[in-house]
C-alpha positions, 0 to 999 in steps of 0.5 A: 708752698708746693707747686704743681711741678714739685708735686709732679717731681715728688710723684715721679720720684716716689713711683721710680723708687717704688719701681726700683725696689719692686724690681730689685726684690722680684729679681732677688726672689726670682729663683729660690734654688739659686742660693741653695745650688751654689751652696751645694756646689761649694760644699761638694767642692769642699768635700771633694765629692762628685755625687751625693745622695740622701733619703727624703723624709717627705715620703716613704721610699723617697730619695734624692741624688745629685751628680756634680760637674765642677763649675758646669753642671748639677744633675739632680734626681728625686724619686720613690724607690720600690725597695727602700732597703736596697738604697738605704744600704747603699747610702750607709756605704756612701755609694752615692753614684749607685743611688743616682743610677738607681733613681734614674733607671729603676725608680717608680716612673711617675714619681721621678723628678729630674733637673739639669742645672747648667752652671750649677747656679739654680734654676733661672726662667730667663737666662742671659742671651747666649747662656745655657738654659736649665731643664726640669722633668717631672711626671713625664712632662719636661720644660726647658727654661730658655725664655721661649714660652711662645714656641711651647704654645703657652703664655708667659704667665703659664711659663712663669707658673711652671717655673715657680713650681719647678724652682720650689721642687728643686729647692726642696731637693737641694735642701735634702742634699744639703742636710746630708752634708751636715 
C-alpha cells in the first residue's frame, strides 16, 4: 500500500533525479569547443608547435590559423583571403605564423572571425569567479563571455544565444585545424 507520504517521497525523488540528470547533461553540453580546444592544445604541445594554419574547405579562399601560448591562451582566426594562391604556398611551406599574420591583417574584413580562448580550454559562457574570460569577434561585432550580459544591455537568453553561435563557429574552426594535424 502506497501512502500519501510515499507518493510525495517518490515524486520528489523522481524530480531530483531528473533535475540532476538535466543539469549534468546541460553542463557537459554547454561548450562544444571545450574538448576540441583541449585536444588541439595537446596536439600542438606534442608536435612542439606554437602556430598552425589550414585551408578551410567550407568555402573558396577560406583559411583558419592559430597561435598557441602553452597552457595559457589559444588565439584563432578564420577568414577569407582574396589571393588564395599566396596562402596555399605558405601552407605548403608550413609557414603557419605568416598565414596567421595575413589572416589577421590582410583578409577580407567582413569574413574575419577572431577568438581569444584564454586557458586554451574552449569557450565558456560563465567563467568561474576570478577566472579569465574568452572573447569572440565576427562581422565587426565583439563579445566578451564574462557572464555580464546586463552591462551589454542584453537578456541572458540573448547572451546565451550569441554564446552558442560563437561556440559552434569556434568548434568548426578547431575541427579544421585538428584535421591539418592528422
